[in-house]
N, C-alpha and C positions, 0 to 999 in steps of 0.2 A: 504494500500500500504506500502511495507517495505521501510526502510530507504535507502537501496541500490537502489531500483527502483526509488525513488524520486531523489537521487543523479544522477542516469543515465539520467533521464528526464531533469534535469537541465543542465547536460553536453551536451546533444544532442541539447538543445536550443542554447547554446553557440557556438557549432560547426556549427549549421545552420547559425548563425550570421556571423561567419567567412567565410563560403562558399559564402554567399550572398555578403559580402563585396568584396571578391576576384573576383566574377563574375562581380561586378560593376567596378572593376579596369581593368580587362583584356579583357572583352568583351563589345562590343558596344551595344548589345541587351538590356543591363541594364545600365542605366546612373549611374555614380559614386556617385552622391549625393543621388539618390534614394536608391542605395545599402547601402550607409553609414547610411542613416536614418533608413532603415529597420534593419540593423545590430545593431545599437545602441538601437533601440526599443526592439529587442530580448534580448540583453545583460541586459538592465534595467529590462525587464520582468522576465528574469531568476533570477536576484538578488532579486527582490521582491518576487517571488515564493519560492526561497530558504529560505528567511527570514520567510515567512508565514508558510512554512512547518517545519521550525526549522532544516534545513539541511545546513551544511557548504559546500561551493563550493569547498574548498580545502580538502585534506586528513587530518584527525585528528591524 
């Protein structure tokens, strides 16, 4: 897998965390705390995966 593909995958995980957090805030179908926990788990997971793959989450 190329470095750009890995970076894109990490970015998508972060974006999914943000979307789930916003769904938890604005819609009652997903509780805020559940959305917060899932979002934090995705952000931590993306950070761990970025470090494991040797990819920086920001532009170099």
